[in-house]
C-alpha positions in Angstrom: 8.1 54.0 -47.3 6.9 50.2 -46.7 3.2 49.4 -48.0 1.1 46.7 -45.6 -2.6 45.1 -44.9 -4.6 47.7 -44.1 -5.6 46.3 -40.0 -8.3 47.9 -37.1 -5.4 50.1 -35.8 -5.4 51.9 -39.0 -8.4 53.6 -38.8 -7.7 57.2 -37.2 -4.8 57.5 -39.7 -6.6 55.7 -42.9 -10.1 58.3 -41.7 -8.3 61.6 -41.8 -6.3 60.3 -45.1 -9.7 59.6 -46.7 -11.0 62.5 -45.2 -8.3 64.6 -46.9 -9.1 62.0 -50.6 -12.4 63.1 -50.4 -11.8 66.9 -50.2 -14.3 66.6 -46.6 -15.4 65.4 -43.7 -16.7 61.5 -43.6 -19.0 61.0 -40.7 -16.8 58.8 -38.6 -19.0 56.3 -37.7 -20.3 55.1 -41.2 -16.3 55.5 -42.5 -15.9 53.1 -39.1 -18.9 50.6 -40.3 -17.0 50.6 -44.3 -13.9 50.1 -43.2 -14.6 46.8 -40.5 -16.5 45.8 -44.2 -14.3 46.0 -46.0 -11.0 45.1 -43.9 -13.7 41.7 -43.9 -14.2 40.8 -46.9 -12.9 37.7 -48.9 -13.1 40.2 -52.3 -11.2 43.2 -51.2 -7.7 43.8 -50.3 -7.0 46.9 -48.7 -3.3 48.3 -48.4 -1.3 51.1 -46.2 1.6 53.0 -48.0 3.8 53.8 -44.1 6.3 56.6 -43.6 7.7 57.2 -40.3 4.6 55.6 -38.9 1.9 57.5 -40.7 -0.2 56.3 -43.3 0.5 58.8 -46.5 -1.5 56.4 -48.5 -3.7 53.8 -49.4 -5.4 51.6 -52.2 -8.3 49.2 -52.5 -8.3 46.8 -54.5 -11.2 44.4 -55.6 -11.5 41.1 -57.0 -14.2 39.7 -59.3 -15.0 38.0 -61.9 -16.0 39.0 -65.4 -18.3 36.3 -67.6 -16.7 38.4 -70.6 -12.8 36.9 -69.5 -14.4 33.6 -67.5 -11.5 34.8 -65.1 -11.1 36.8 -62.1 -9.2 41.0 -62.8 -8.4 42.9 -60.1 -9.9 46.4 -60.2 -8.5 49.3 -58.4 -11.1 51.3 -57.2 -9.2 53.5 -54.4 -6.0 54.8 -54.9 -4.7 57.6 -52.6 -1.4 59.0 -51.9 -0.8 61.9 -50.0 0.1 65.5 -51.3 3.8 65.4 -49.8 4.3 61.9 -51.3 3.7 62.1 -54.6 6.5 60.8 -56.7 8.0 59.8 -54.3 7.3 56.0 -55.0 4.2 55.2 -52.7 1.9 54.6 -55.9 4.2 53.1 -57.1 4.9 50.6 -53.8 1.5 50.5 -53.5 0.6 48.7 -56.9 3.0 46.5 -57.0 2.3 45.3 -53.9 -1.9 44.4 -55.2 -0.4 43.6 -58.1 1.5 40.8 -56.6 -1.4 40.0 -54.5 -3.6 40.1 -57.5 -2.3 37.7 -59.8 -1.3 35.3 -56.3 -5.4 35.4 -56.7 -5.6 34.4 -60.3 -6.4 37.6 -61.3 -5.6 38.3 -65.4 -6.5 41.5 -65.3 -5.4 44.9 -63.1 -7.8 47.9 -64.3 -8.2 50.5 -63.1 -10.3 54.2 -63.0 -8.7 57.6 -63.7 -11.0 60.8 -64.1 -10.2 62.8 -67.7 -8.8 65.8 -65.4 -6.2 63.9 -63.4 -3.3 64.1 -65.6 -0.6 63.2 -62.8 -2.8 60.1 -62.2 -3.2 59.4 -66.3 0.6 59.3 -66.1 1.3 57.1 -63.6 -0.7 54.4 -65.2 0.7 55.1 -68.7 4.7 54.8 -66.8 3.1 51.3 -65.3 1.9 49.6 -69.0 -1.8 50.4 -67.8 -3.9 51.2 -71.3 -6.8 53.1 -72.0 -9.6 50.7 -73.4 -13.2 52.7 -72.8 -14.8 54.9 -71.3 -16.1 55.4 -68.5 -19.8 57.0 -67.4 -21.0 57.8 -64.4 -24.9 59.0 -63.1 -25.2 60.1 -58.9 -28.0 57.9 -57.5 -29.0 61.1 -55.0 
């Protein structure tokens, strides 16, 4: 398994994995437009984990400058590993890669959000030194 920056040739494999993550079929043309924009965004780092030439995980990190820190922070906005590869080091590999990229651009913190019912993800974040610091609220706008 290896982790690398996502590129345009990853579109088909990443589309399938994102559909699995979302639990539904996503609009392929809209997904392609968003994927292209994410890849071109200098404030984002999108990586894929590859095993046997198949994308088995992806993670999207966004660089944000926070007024309260007067410094950039990295936010893990999406993080997904295909079911058969969970617990095999894929997530750790992606986290290590993105942590290095965040440090390289001067980020002082790495932030992550996790569903309160996703205990496995919470345990993963705990194992990797994350500390729970606040509650997140969400409101649907549709």
